[in-house]
C-alpha positions in Angstrom: 15.2 25.3 -50.8 14.8 28.6 -48.9 18.4 28.8 -48.0 19.5 28.1 -51.6 17.2 30.8 -53.0 18.7 33.4 -50.6 22.3 32.5 -51.5 21.5 32.7 -55.2 20.5 36.3 -55.0 24.1 37.3 -53.8 27.2 37.5 -55.8 29.8 34.8 -55.2 32.0 37.3 -53.3 29.1 38.6 -51.2 27.9 35.1 -50.4 31.3 33.9 -49.3 32.5 37.1 -47.5 29.2 37.6 -45.6 29.4 34.1 -44.2 33.1 34.0 -43.3 32.7 35.8 -40.0 29.9 33.5 -39.0 31.9 30.4 -39.9 34.9 31.7 -37.9 32.7 32.6 -35.0 31.1 29.1 -35.1 34.5 27.4 -35.3 35.9 29.6 -32.5 32.9 29.0 -30.3 33.0 25.3 -30.8 36.7 25.2 -30.0 36.2 27.2 -26.8 33.2 25.0 -25.9 35.2 21.8 -26.3 38.2 23.3 -24.6 36.1 24.0 -21.5 34.8 20.5 -21.2 31.7 20.9 -23.4 32.6 17.8 -25.4 31.1 15.8 -22.6 27.7 17.4 -23.3 28.0 16.5 -27.0 29.0 12.9 -26.0 26.0 12.6 -23.6 23.7 14.1 -26.2 24.8 11.6 -28.9 24.3 8.7 -26.5 20.9 9.8 -25.1 19.2 11.8 -27.8 16.9 8.9 -28.9 15.8 8.2 -25.3 15.4 11.8 -24.3 13.4 12.7 -27.4 11.0 9.9 -26.4 10.6 11.6 -23.1 10.0 15.0 -24.7 7.3 13.5 -27.0 5.6 11.8 -24.1 5.6 15.0 -22.0 4.4 17.2 -24.9 1.6 14.6 -25.7 0.4 14.6 -22.1 0.5 18.4 -21.9 -1.6 18.5 -25.1 -4.0 15.9 -23.8 -4.4 17.7 -20.4 -4.8 21.0 -22.1 -7.5 19.7 -24.4 -10.3 19.7 -21.9 -8.8 17.3 -19.4 -8.8 20.1 -16.8 -12.6 19.9 -16.8 -12.6 16.1 -16.5 -12.5 13.5 -13.7 -11.4 9.9 -13.8 -15.0 8.6 -13.8 -15.9 10.9 -16.7 -12.8 9.7 -18.7 -13.8 6.1 -17.8 -17.2 6.8 -19.3 -15.6 7.6 -22.6 -13.5 4.4 -22.5 -16.6 2.3 -21.6 -18.5 3.8 -24.6 -15.6 2.7 -26.9 -15.4 -0.8 -25.6 -18.8 -1.7 -24.0 -18.6 -5.5 -24.4 -14.8 -5.9 -24.0 -13.6 -7.6 -20.7 -12.5 -4.8 -18.3 -11.7 -6.7 -15.1 -11.3 -10.5 -14.6 -11.3 -11.9 -11.1 -9.0 -15.0 -10.8 -10.4 -16.2 -7.5 -14.1 -16.2 -8.6 -13.8 -16.5 -12.4 -16.0 -13.4 -12.8 -15.5 -11.3 -16.0 -16.8 -7.8 -15.9 -17.2 -6.0 -19.3 -16.8 -2.3 -19.4 -20.6 -2.0 -19.6 -20.9 -4.1 -16.4 -18.2 -2.2 -14.6 -19.9 1.1 -15.5 -23.3 -0.2 -14.2 -21.8 -1.4 -10.9 -20.1 2.0 -10.5 -23.5 3.7 -11.0 -25.0 1.4 -8.4 -22.4 2.4 -5.9 -23.1 6.1 -6.6 -26.8 5.8 -5.9 -26.1 3.8 -2.8 -23.7 6.5 -1.5 -26.2 9.2 -2.2 -28.9 7.2 -0.3 -26.6 7.3 2.7 -26.5 11.1 2.6 -22.9 11.3 1.5 -21.9 14.0 -0.8 -19.0 16.0 -2.2 -15.9 16.0 0.1 -17.1 13.2 2.4 -14.8 10.2 2.9 -15.5 6.5 3.1 -12.9 4.0 4.2 -12.5 0.8 2.0 -10.9 -2.1 3.9 -11.1 -5.2 1.7 -8.9 -7.5 -0.4 -8.1 -7.0 -4.0 -11.2 -7.7 -6.2 -13.1 -5.9 -8.9 -15.7 -4.6 -6.4 -13.0 -2.4 -4.8 -12.6 -0.6 -8.2 -16.3 -0.2 -8.5 -16.5 1.2 -5.0 -14.0 3.9 -5.3 -15.1 4.8 -8.8 -18.7 4.9 -7.8 -18.0 7.1 -4.8 -15.9 9.4 -7.0 -18.7 9.9 -9.4 -20.7 11.7 -6.7 -17.7 13.5 -5.2 -17.1 11.2 -2.3 -13.4 10.3 -1.6 -12.3 6.8 -0.8 -9.6 6.0 1.8 -7.9 2.8 0.5 -6.7 1.0 3.6 -4.1 -1.7 3.6 -5.9 -5.0 4.5 -2.8 -6.1 6.5 -3.3 -3.4 9.1 -4.6 -4.2 12.5 -5.3 -2.4 15.9 -3.6 1.0 16.3 -2.4 1.2 12.7 -5.9 0.5 11.4 -7.5 3.0 13.8 -5.0 5.6 12.8 -5.7 5.2 9.1 -9.4 5.4 9.5 -9.2 8.3 11.9 -6.9 10.6 9.9 -9.1 10.2 6.8 -12.2 11.5 8.7 -14.3 8.8 7.2 -18.0 8.8 7.8 -18.4 5.2 6.8 -16.4 2.0 6.2 -16.9 -0.9 3.8 -15.0 -4.0 4.8 -14.6 -7.5 3.5 -16.0 -10.2 5.7 -12.6 -11.9 5.7 -11.5 -8.8 7.8 -14.4 -8.8 10.2 -12.3 -10.0 13.1 -9.9 -7.1 12.6 -12.8 -4.6 12.5 -14.3 -6.2 15.7 -11.1 -5.5 17.5 -11.3 -1.8 16.9 -15.1 -1.2 16.7 -15.4 0.2 20.2 -12.7 2.8 19.4 -14.2 4.0 16.1 -16.4 7.1 16.0 -19.9 5.9 17.2 -21.5 7.8 14.2 -19.5 5.8 11.7 -21.7 3.4 9.7 -20.3 0.0 8.7 -21.0 -2.2 5.6 -19.7 -5.7 5.0 -19.3 -7.4 1.7 -18.5 -11.0 0.6 -19.0 -14.4 2.1 -16.8 -16.8 4.1 -17.1 -20.5 5.0 -16.4 -20.1 8.7 -19.5 -19.7 10.9 -17.4 -18.8 13.9 -16.0 -15.6 12.5 -17.0 -12.7 14.7 -18.8 -10.0 12.8 -19.2 -6.4 14.0 -22.6 -4.8 13.7 -22.8 -3.9 10.1 -25.2 -3.8 7.1 -24.7 -6.3 4.3 -23.7 -4.1 1.3 -24.2 -6.8 -1.4 -28.0 -6.8 -1.5 -28.1 -3.0 -1.3 -25.9 -2.7 -4.4 -27.9 -5.4 -6.2 -31.1 -3.4 -5.8 -29.5 0.0 -6.6 -30.1 1.8 -9.9 -27.6 1.3 -12.6 -28.5 4.6 -14.4 -25.8 7.3 -14.4 -26.0 9.6 -11.3 -25.9 13.4 -11.5 -22.3 14.3 -12.3 -20.0 15.7 -9.6 -18.8 19.3 -9.8 -15.3 18.3 -9.0 -12.5 19.0 -11.4 -9.3 17.6 -12.7 -7.2 18.9 -9.8 -9.6 18.0 -7.0 -9.3 15.0 -4.6 -10.0 11.5 -5.9 -8.9 9.2 -3.1 -6.3 8.6 -0.5 -3.5 6.0 -0.6 -1.4 5.4 2.5 2.3 5.2 2.8 3.8 1.9 4.0 4.3 3.0 7.6 7.7 1.4 7.9 9.1 4.5 9.7 6.1 5.5 11.7 2.3 5.5 11.3 1.1 5.4 7.7 0.4 8.8 6.1 -2.6 9.4 3.9 -1.3 10.6 0.6 -3.7 12.8 -1.4 -4.4 11.6 -5.0 -6.2 14.1 -7.2 -7.7 13.2 -10.5 -4.9 14.7 -12.5 -2.2 12.7 -10.7 -4.1 9.4 -11.3 -4.3 10.4 -15.0 -0.6 11.4 -15.2 0.7 8.2 -13.6 -1.5 5.9 -15.7 -1.0 7.8 -19.0 2.8 8.1 -18.6 3.0 4.3 -18.0 0.9 3.7 -21.1 2.8 5.9 -23.5 6.3 5.5 -22.0 6.4 1.7 -22.0 4.6 1.2 -25.3 1.4 -0.5 -24.0 -1.4 -1.3 -26.4 -5.1 -1.1 -26.2 -5.4 -4.9 -26.7 -2.9 -5.7 -23.9 -4.1 -7.9 -21.0 -2.4 -7.1 -17.7 -1.8 -9.7 -15.0 -2.1 -7.7 -11.7 -1.3 -9.6 -8.5 -0.4 -6.4 -6.6 -2.6 -5.1 -3.8 -5.2 -2.6 -5.1 -4.7 -0.3 -2.0 -1.3 0.5 -3.6 -0.7 2.9 -6.4 1.2 0.4 -8.5 -1.7 -2.0 -8.6 -4.6 0.5 -8.6 -3.2 3.4 -10.7 -0.5 2.0 -12.9 -2.4 -1.3 -13.3 -6.1 -0.7 -13.1 -5.6 2.8 -14.5 -4.8 1.3 -17.9 -8.2 -0.4 -17.9 -10.1 2.8 -16.9 -8.3 5.2 -19.2 -7.1 3.1 -22.1 -9.4 0.1 -22.4 -6.9 -2.6 -21.5 -8.2 -5.8 -19.7 -6.8 -6.3 -16.2 -6.7 -9.7 -14.6 -7.0 -9.3 -10.8 -5.3 -11.8 -8.6 -6.2 -11.4 -4.9 -2.7 -12.3 -3.7 0.6 -13.0 -5.4 1.4 -16.7 -5.8 4.7 -17.7 -7.3 3.6 -21.3 -8.0 0.5 -20.3 -10.1 1.8 -17.1 -11.6 2.8 -18.3 -15.1 -0.2 -20.8 -15.2 -2.5 -17.8 -14.7 -0.7 -15.8 -17.4 -1.2 -18.6 -19.9 -4.8 -19.2 -18.9 -5.8 -15.6 -19.4 -3.5 -14.8 -22.4 -1.8 -12.0 -20.5 0.7 -9.9 -22.4 1.9 -7.6 -19.5 2.7 -8.5 -15.9 3.2 -6.3 -12.9 5.9 -6.8 -10.3 7.2 -5.0 -7.3 10.0 -5.6 -4.8 11.1 -9.2 -4.7 8.4 -10.8 -6.9 10.9 -11.5 -9.7 13.3 -13.2 -7.3 10.5 -15.3 -5.9 9.6 -16.4 -9.4 13.2 -17.3 -10.2 13.3 -19.5 -7.0 10.5 -21.6 -8.3 11.2 -24.9 -10.2 11.0 -24.7 -13.9 7.5 -25.4 -15.4 6.2 -25.5 -19.0 4.0 -22.4 -18.6 6.9 -20.1 -17.9 7.9 -20.4 -21.6 4.5 -20.9 -23.2 3.0 -17.6 -22.2 2.4 -14.5 -24.3 3.9 -11.9 -21.9 6.2 -9.4 -23.6 6.4 -6.6 -20.9 7.2 -6.8 -17.2 6.2 -3.5 -15.6 7.1 -2.5 -12.1 9.8 -1.4 -9.7 12.4 -2.9 -7.5 14.0 -5.4 -9.9 17.5 -6.0 -8.7 20.3 -5.6 -11.3 21.7 -9.0 -10.1 18.6 -10.9 -11.3 17.5 -8.7 -14.2 19.1 -10.6 -17.1 18.4 -14.0 -15.5 14.8 -13.0 -15.2 14.4 -11.8 -18.8 16.3 -14.8 -20.2 14.6 -17.6 -18.3 11.1 -16.3 -18.7 11.6 -14.8 -22.2 10.6 -11.3 -21.3 11.3 -8.9 -24.2 10.9 -5.6 -22.2 11.4 -4.6 -18.6 9.4 -1.4 -17.9 11.0 -0.3 -14.6 10.0 2.9 -12.9 10.6 4.8 -9.7 8.3 7.0 -7.7 6.0 7.4 -4.7 2.2 7.9 -4.9 2.5 11.5 -3.9 5.8 12.5 -5.6 6.1 14.8 -8.6 9.5 13.4 -9.7 8.7 9.9 -10.9 11.2 8.5 -13.4 11.1 5.5 -15.8 13.5 3.3 -17.7 12.2 3.6 -21.3 15.1 2.0 -23.1 15.6 -1.2 -21.1 19.0 -0.4 -19.6 19.8 -3.2 -17.2 19.6 -2.2 -13.6 18.3 1.4 -14.2 15.1 2.6 -12.6 14.9 5.7 -14.8 16.8 8.8 -16.0 16.9 12.6 -16.0 17.5 14.2 -19.3 20.8 16.2 -19.6 19.7 17.6 -22.9 16.2 18.9 -22.0 16.4 19.3 -18.2 13.6 22.0 -18.2 11.1 19.6 -19.7 10.9 17.7 -16.5 12.6 19.7 -13.7 14.0 17.1 -11.2 17.4 16.9 -9.6 19.5 14.5 -7.6 20.7 16.5 -4.6 24.0 16.0 -2.8 23.6 15.2 0.9 25.7 14.6 4.0 25.4 10.9 4.4 26.0 11.1 8.2 23.3 13.7 8.9 21.1 13.3 5.7 21.2 17.1 5.4 21.3 18.7 2.0 24.6 20.3 0.9 24.3 23.9 -0.4 26.7 26.3 -2.2 27.7 29.7 -1.0 24.5 31.2 -2.4 22.3 28.8 -0.4 21.3 26.7 -3.4 21.3 22.9 -3.2 24.1 21.2 -5.0 23.4 18.6 -7.6 25.1 15.2 -7.6 27.7 14.1 -10.1 27.2 10.8 -12.1 27.6 7.8 -9.7 27.1 9.9 -6.6 24.2 9.0 -4.3 21.7 11.7 -3.4 18.1 12.6 -2.7 15.7 13.0 -5.6 13.8 16.3 -5.7 11.1 17.6 -8.1 10.3 21.3 -8.7 6.8 22.2 -7.4 4.4 24.2 -9.6 0.8 23.8 -8.4 -0.6 25.2 -11.7 1.0 22.3 -13.6 -0.5 18.8 -13.2 3.0 17.3 -14.0 4.7 19.3 -11.3 2.1 19.8 -8.5 2.6 18.3 -5.1 -0.6 17.6 -3.1 1.0 16.0 -0.1 -0.8 14.4 2.7 -3.9 14.9 4.8 -1.6 15.9 7.6 -0.3 19.3 6.7 2.8 18.9 8.9 3.8 15.8 7.1 3.4 17.6 3.8 5.6 20.5 4.9 8.3 18.0 6.0 8.6 16.8 2.3 9.1 20.3 0.9 12.5 21.9 0.6 13.3 25.4 -0.6 16.0 27.1 -2.7 16.7 24.0 -4.9 16.7 25.2 -8.5 16.5 28.9 -7.8 16.3 31.0 -4.7 12.8 31.1 -3.3 11.5 28.0 -5.1 9.9 24.9 -3.6 10.6 21.3 -4.4 9.4 17.9 -3.2 12.1 15.8 -1.5 11.8 12.1 -2.0 13.6 10.9 1.1 15.1 7.5 1.7 13.4 4.2 2.5 15.1 0.9 3.3 13.9 -2.4 2.0 14.8 -4.7 5.0 14.3 -2.9 8.3 16.7 -3.3 11.2 15.9 -2.3 14.8 19.0 -1.2 16.7 18.2 -1.5 20.4 20.1 -0.4 23.4 20.0 -3.6 25.5 20.7 -2.0 28.8 21.4 -4.1 31.9 18.6 -6.7 31.5 18.5 -9.5 28.9 16.5 -8.6 25.8 13.6 -11.0 25.1 13.4 -11.5 21.3 10.3 -13.6 21.5 8.4 -11.1 23.6 9.5 -8.3 21.2 8.3 -10.3 18.2 4.9 -11.0 19.8 4.4 -7.2 20.5 5.5 -6.3 16.9 3.1 -8.9 15.4 0.2 -7.4 17.3 1.0 -3.8 16.4 2.4 -3.9 12.9 1.6 -5.5 9.5 4.1 -8.2 8.5 6.0 -6.1 6.0 6.8 -3.6 8.8 8.3 -6.2 11.1 12.1 -5.6 11.6 13.9 -8.4 9.7 17.0 -7.8 11.7 17.8 -6.8 15.3 21.0 -5.3 16.5 21.5 -5.4 20.3 23.9 -2.7 21.4 25.2 -1.5 24.8 24.1 2.0 23.9 23.0 4.0 20.9 25.6 6.4 19.5 24.5 10.1 19.1 26.0 13.2 17.6 26.9 16.3 19.5 23.4 17.6 18.9 21.9 14.3 20.2 20.9 13.0 16.8 21.1 9.2 16.4 24.1 8.2 14.2 22.5 5.8 11.7 25.0 5.9 8.9 27.6 3.6 10.5 24.9 1.1 11.4 23.6 1.2 7.8 27.1 0.8 6.4 27.8 -2.2 8.7 24.5 -3.8 7.9 24.0 -7.3 9.3 27.5 -8.7 8.7 28.6 -10.3 12.0 32.2 -9.7 11.0 31.8 -5.9 11.1 30.6 -5.6 14.7 30.8 -7.2 18.1 27.1 -6.4 18.7 24.7 -9.3 18.6 22.6 -9.4 15.4 19.5 -11.5 14.9 17.5 -12.4 11.8 13.7 -13.0 11.6 13.4 -16.4 10.2 9.8 -16.5 8.8 9.8 -20.3 8.4 10.7 -20.8 12.1 8.7 -17.9 13.3 11.4 -16.5 15.5 14.6 -14.4 15.6 17.8 -16.4 15.4 21.4 -15.2 15.7 23.2 -14.2 12.5 26.3 -16.4 12.1 28.8 -16.3 9.3 27.0 -19.3 7.6 23.6 -17.7 8.0 25.0 -14.4 6.6 26.2 -16.2 3.5 22.9 -18.0 3.1 21.1 -14.6 3.1 23.5 -12.8 0.8 23.5 -15.8 -1.7 19.7 -15.9 -1.8 19.5 -19.4 -0.3 17.4 -18.1 2.6 14.3 -16.1 1.7 13.7 -12.8 3.5 
């Protein structure tokens, strides 16, 4: 209407002549744009506009939510608002015990933990290590600690000996809560822990011979503790909430700092990006010391009022039966869980469930469609990102095999970039001005995210170890003088390449030492015995050729071994064994 009224005030000649130059300019500009390859941008825009607008809406909504008072909030205070909305709704369901905690019950247990923590003399900035299996109490523990400003260190319950000591030590924990099922592991390291550290145990076991270190029983202490709300912490949205550790597959685990705003961002993006609903019920069989299980999963309960069914450990045989029993509508997966489910014999429950969304990461393109068709899953919500990273991506439109995308139309809305690298040295490739060069479509690279500490979406809090933090930061990526988080590369199946030397390598002795020092997921699945390890002129180990050759015995004369978990030993990789692994007939 406005445009029409303006044109009506001009004479026909004035209206036409005044717009001819603009029309010619527009046509000339469009022609020049297309002639220089701009047509590709138009093509990409037409193909991705719907998906990218969804990203824009999600980012804008989260920016609005975070600007609307979230900067003065904490995760416990936001949970308090959720609990007030759904007091009698089930919040957490424990599969192993059958317990059902309503939001009111969960809030009361969090308060009990807060008062217990205050009674120990712990306050803002102190750290307590939590070393127990996945159960609702773990959520109440870290939430209750956070209510009074105490930070939890969520320790992987698979860790033993040196790895366990390292994780407790780097956190600076003043106390530890452990599950009695892990008492033996704690006993092994008790003499090496700080003598001032206080220990608390929780839970009960059947075995009377289980060694128990000197520790107080936490359960009666919490039962007698007040359930009234404690005095609120003075911490803010960008202050530390807890620590989650990296896997430790390439060294000792690093303690990643999770602030309240990062927890909120991960959980909220999952909720809005994947179309979750407040009445959804999530089946969570992932470990709660991991961000996928604790933030992406339990976070939906704490922030959005969803019910989360907690399974202590993943079981392929009972997975769908549990989903039917608890009326789950969303399942979580990671890594090879989907392949393990496909390897199971068919059962009625795999088609009589109510699950509509499978949410997670690591679903291989080769099994994606088979998984969705066999189990009748309407939506795969695949995402990629590390706990500490600021460049997480997600697949919001269900494209098979994709873990996420970066908008080509609105790149500044979420400034991330896939950077070109030298595959032999893993060093970034730069242009003549010193800026990193972005990858072309189909080209492998390293994912980087622009760092802006004033923006919760772009901040990078790093690790407790400042040196480890600095190693993940690269400069001059988008513009000269900037800083960005560099994701790095992690393999799925580790191979140890060993210079055999003159003596005969003892695979059994090696495996025994590895089992004692490392959790099962960090054991090398493959061994490659070499006469010597190749290095560059600057004495850097040449890994690229080894990675390219993999474990195919036809590609090398070196001896290669595979860790057969069923036999409990390494065995030589033959052509037949290689085919069995690649065809999925032998489980890794």
